[in-house]
N, C-alpha and C positions, 0 to 999 in steps of 0.2 A: 071248272074254270077254263076259259080259253086264254092261250098264252098271247093272243093277239092283243096289243094295246095294254097289256096289263103292267102295273107299274110294280118296281122292285119291291117296295114295302109289301104289297099285296101277295105278290108272289111267295116272298118268304113267310108271309103269315099263313099262306095255304099250306105251304111245306110242313111248316110246324103243326099244324092241324092233323095232316096225314100222318105225320110221325107219332104224333101223341096217340091218334087212335089204333095205330099200329102197335105202339108199346103197351097200350092198355087191353090190347085183343079185343078192341071193339069192331074187328073188322072180321067178316066171313071169309072164307076162303073163296069165294066166288067173286068177291069185292075186290080183293087183294091185288089181282092181276091189274085191274083197271085204275086202282090207286097209284100203284107202282109205275105205271104208264104215264099218268097224271104227274107224279112227282118228278119223273125223268123229263118230261117237256118243261117242267116249271124250273128245273136247275139248267136247262139249255137256255132259256129265257133269261135266266138271272145271269148267266155267263156272257150272253150277247149285251144285255144292258149295262154290265160292268166294263166289257171292251169298250162300248161306244162311249161310255162316260169317261174312260180313260184316255181316249183319242180325244174328245171333246176338251178336256182339261190340258194335254199336252198342246193342243192346237192353240187354245186360250193363252198358255203361257208363252209359247213361241211368239205369238202376236205381241206380246209384251216385251220380248228379248229377254226373259228370265229362264234361268236353267231350269228343265223339269225335274221332278224329283224321281229318284231312282227307286223303281219299283222292282221287287224280286219275286 
């Protein structure tokens, strides 16, 4: 799965598939490195999407002159 233009829910779904396959030992050693790399890329994509969404929400709230929620 390419991380370009992927939706958050799709990325999370694919991450769950990868983890399930690894947990069930359905992955050969030759395939493991590729799946770990893919998972790493998907995690980076999810983080970027979350950051972008957070910024968008903050901007929308600022436009309404409402206090932004406190994120921790």
